[in-house]
Every structure is written in structure tokens, then in C-alpha cells.
C-alpha positions in Angstrom: 0.0 0.0 0.0 1.2 3.5 -0.8 1.8 6.2 1.8 -1.2 8.1 0.5 -3.5 5.0 0.9 -2.2 4.6 4.5 -2.9 8.3 5.2 -6.5 7.8 4.0 -6.9 4.7 6.1 -5.5 6.3 9.2 -7.8 9.3 8.7 -10.8 6.9 8.6 -9.4 4.6 11.4 -7.1 6.6 13.7 -6.1 3.6 15.7 -4.1 2.3 12.7 -1.7 5.3 13.3 -0.5 3.5 16.4 1.1 0.7 14.3 4.8 1.1 13.7 5.6 2.1 10.1 7.4 -1.2 9.3 4.4 -3.2 10.5 2.1 -1.1 8.3 4.3 -1.8 5.3 4.0 -5.6 5.9 0.2 -5.5 5.6 -1.7 -7.5 3.0 -5.1 -6.3 1.7 -7.8 -9.0 1.9 -11.1 -9.0 0.1 -13.9 -11.3 1.4 -17.3 -11.8 -0.1 -20.4 -12.4 2.1 -20.4 -15.9 3.4 -16.7 -16.5 2.8 -14.7 -18.3 5.6 -11.6 -16.3 6.4 -10.2 -18.8 8.8 -11.4 -22.0 10.4 -11.4 -23.6 13.8 -8.2 -25.4 14.5 -6.1 -23.6 11.9 -2.8 -22.1 12.9 -2.9 -18.3 13.1 -0.6 -16.6 10.6 -1.9 -13.0 10.6 -3.5 -10.5 12.8 -6.5 -9.1 11.1 -8.1 -5.6 11.0 -11.6 -5.1 9.5 -11.6 -2.0 7.3 -15.2 -2.3 6.1 -18.0 -4.8 6.0 -18.7 -7.2 8.9 -16.9 -10.3 10.0 -18.2 -12.7 12.6 -16.4 -15.2 14.9 -18.6 -18.3 15.1 -18.7 -21.6 16.9 -21.3 -24.3 16.3 -23.3 -26.1 19.0 -23.7 -29.8 19.1 -27.0 -29.5 17.1 -25.3 -27.4 14.5 -26.6 -24.0 15.5 -24.3 -21.0 15.0 -23.1 -19.2 18.1 -21.8 -15.7 17.4 -18.8 -14.8 19.6 -17.9 -11.5 18.0 -19.1 -9.1 15.3 -16.4 -6.9 13.9 -17.4 -3.9 11.8 -14.1 -2.1 12.2 -10.9 -2.8 14.1 -8.9 -5.9 15.1 -10.4 -9.3 14.9 -9.6 -12.3 17.1 -6.9 -10.5 19.0 -6.4 -13.5 21.3 -4.9 -15.5 18.3 -1.6 -13.7 18.8 -0.8 -16.0 21.7 -2.7 -19.1 20.6 -1.3 -22.0 18.5 -4.8 -22.6 17.0 -8.0 -20.7 16.2 -10.8 -21.5 18.6 -13.6 -20.6 16.2 -14.4 -19.8 12.5 -14.3 -16.3 11.0 -16.9 -15.7 8.4 -17.7 -12.5 6.4 -21.3 -11.6 7.0 -21.1 -8.9 4.3 -18.7 -8.2 1.5 -15.7 -7.0 3.6 -12.2 -5.6 3.3 -9.5 -6.4 5.8 -5.8 -5.9 6.5 -3.6 -8.8 7.4 -0.4 -8.3 9.4 2.0 -11.2 9.6 1.8 -12.5 13.1 5.6 -12.9 13.9 6.5 -9.3 12.9 3.4 -8.2 14.9 4.7 -10.0 18.0 8.2 -8.5 17.5 6.8 -5.0 17.3 5.0 -5.5 20.6 8.2 -6.6 22.2 10.3 -3.8 20.8 8.0 -0.8 20.7 6.8 0.4 24.1 4.3 2.9 22.7 2.7 0.2 20.5 2.7 -2.3 23.4 0.9 0.2 25.6 -1.6 0.9 22.8 -2.3 -2.8 22.5 -2.7 -3.4 26.2 -5.1 -0.4 26.5 -7.1 -1.8 23.6 -7.3 -5.2 25.1 -8.5 -3.8 28.4 -11.2 -1.9 26.5 -12.3 -5.1 24.8 -12.6 -6.8 28.1 -14.9 -4.0 29.4 -17.0 -4.2 26.2 -17.4 -8.0 26.6 -18.3 -7.6 30.3 -20.9 -5.1 29.3 -22.2 -7.4 26.6 -22.6 -10.2 29.1 -24.5 -7.9 31.5 -26.8 -6.9 28.6 -27.6 -10.4 27.4 -28.4 -11.4 31.0 -31.3 -8.9 30.9 -34.6 -10.5 30.1 -36.5 -7.6 28.6 -35.8 -6.3 25.1 -36.4 -2.7 26.2 -33.9 -3.2 29.1 -31.3 -4.4 26.6 -31.8 -1.5 24.3 -31.5 1.1 27.1 -28.4 -0.7 28.5 -26.8 -0.6 25.0 -27.4 3.1 24.7 -26.0 3.8 28.1 -23.0 1.6 27.8 -22.1 2.0 24.1 -23.2 5.6 23.6 -22.1 8.9 25.1 -24.1 10.9 27.6 -27.2 8.8 26.9 -26.9 9.3 23.1 -26.1 6.7 20.5 -25.6 7.0 16.8 -26.3 3.6 15.2 -24.9 3.2 11.7 -25.4 -0.6 11.3 -28.6 -2.2 10.1 -31.5 -2.9 12.5 -31.1 -6.6 11.7 -27.4 -6.6 12.7 -28.2 -4.7 15.9 -31.0 -7.1 16.8 -28.6 -10.0 16.5 -26.0 -8.3 18.7 -28.7 -7.7 21.3 -29.8 -11.4 21.1 -33.2 -10.4 19.8 -35.2 -11.1 16.6 -35.6 -8.0 14.5 -39.4 -8.1 15.1 -38.8 -8.0 18.9 -36.4 -5.1 18.4 -38.9 -3.1 16.3 -41.6 -3.7 18.9 -39.4 -2.7 21.8 -38.2 0.5 20.0 -41.8 1.5 19.3 -42.8 0.9 23.0 -39.8 2.9 24.2 -40.7 5.8 21.9 -44.4 5.7 22.8 -43.6 5.7 26.6 -41.2 8.7 26.2 -38.2 6.7 27.5 -36.2 7.3 24.3 -36.3 9.6 21.3 -35.2 8.3 17.9 -34.4 10.2 14.7 -32.9 9.3 11.3 -29.9 11.4 10.4 -27.6 10.9 7.4 -28.4 7.2 7.2 -27.9 6.6 10.9 -30.4 6.0 13.7 -29.8 8.4 16.6 -31.2 7.2 19.9 -31.3 9.4 23.0 -32.4 8.4 26.5 -34.8 10.9 27.8 -33.9 12.5 31.1 -37.4 12.2 32.6 -37.8 8.5 31.9 -38.7 6.2 34.8 -35.9 3.9 35.9 -37.1 0.5 37.0 
């Protein structure tokens, strides 16, 4: 990739600016079509992946064959734990046509050992991922669809406001709901005055109303 292409990528994804220049130069561009498997359970990791656009899901399958979604990546690193694992513990499948960057795993490890600033960035990012996963576990433990929606706005938004750019169907899956249940819950929350929702530039902007009753 050229310096100009990297400048555009970093503008769109500022976290990529934390990667050392030599590591950026080693990156491969990967195109994946919807439904394509990017890596499989049991395979040996050879790259650290960054999702530039699209959606990639980490999946396992239950004994009866049902898919269990472990992670949905719309932007950012994917399967970070693979850097210290001899084998992948799940499949990675593109849910949409997607574009990724692949960084060779051994140079990535060396950069973490040698570059203190990059190592600190990586540790901070992993800590943030742990907090997000903890929040997700809390949310999925809630029984009501409206409770999950409010929890998501509070935990993933800022000051009670969330701008949602993904599809309603993708969001419903992340909340562990059917899209029909999501639509009903959103309508109930709006009617009761607990949230406001407006469409803006292709995104759904959700705001928790200050006067709502907290259960």
C-alpha cells in the first residue's frame, strides 16, 4: 500500500496510526465476499486481522449445528487472542462483503516486544475489549428487550446518546433479539417517552430521555 493510501486509512481509522511504520508496510489487503470463511477452527494463526469495512463474525457451532456468534467486527482488530494461541478456537466468516488488512503474526509480536508505545496501545485496547465484553454479558443477562436497548445506549453511547450506523437486523442479532422484537421494543420505548429516535444521514440516533422512569 502507498503512503497516500495509508494516510487515508488512518484518517478513517485513527487507531491504525499506532502501528509502527514497518508493520504497516508488511500488511496485505484481503477482500472477502459475504459468506466466505476467512479462517477455520483449528487452523494455525498466521496473521493479525483488521476489519476495514463490512462485517466479520467469529462463530462456533453447538452440538446440534446452531451457530453461536462470539464477536461481530465492523471495524478494528479481529480475534486478538490469536496472537498468543497455537490454533484458532472458532471460525471467522464474512457476514457482508468485507475488506481487511492482514499483518504477519511474527512481525506483529516482535513489534509488541520492541516498541513500548505500540505495546501500551495494544494493552489499552485489550483492556477496553474486556470492558465491552463484560458489558455485553451484562446486557444479554437482561430478560427484557427494552432493558437491553436502554443498556446498550447507556454503555455504548455517550451521555445517553447513541448513533447507530449498522442495520437494525445486525443490531438485533447483537442484542440477542429477533428483528421483530427489536422493532416492537423500540416502538414501545418511543411511545412511553423513554427514548427519542431520529434518522440522520443514514444513521439512527437514539437518545435516553432524562425524565424516563428507571425501574
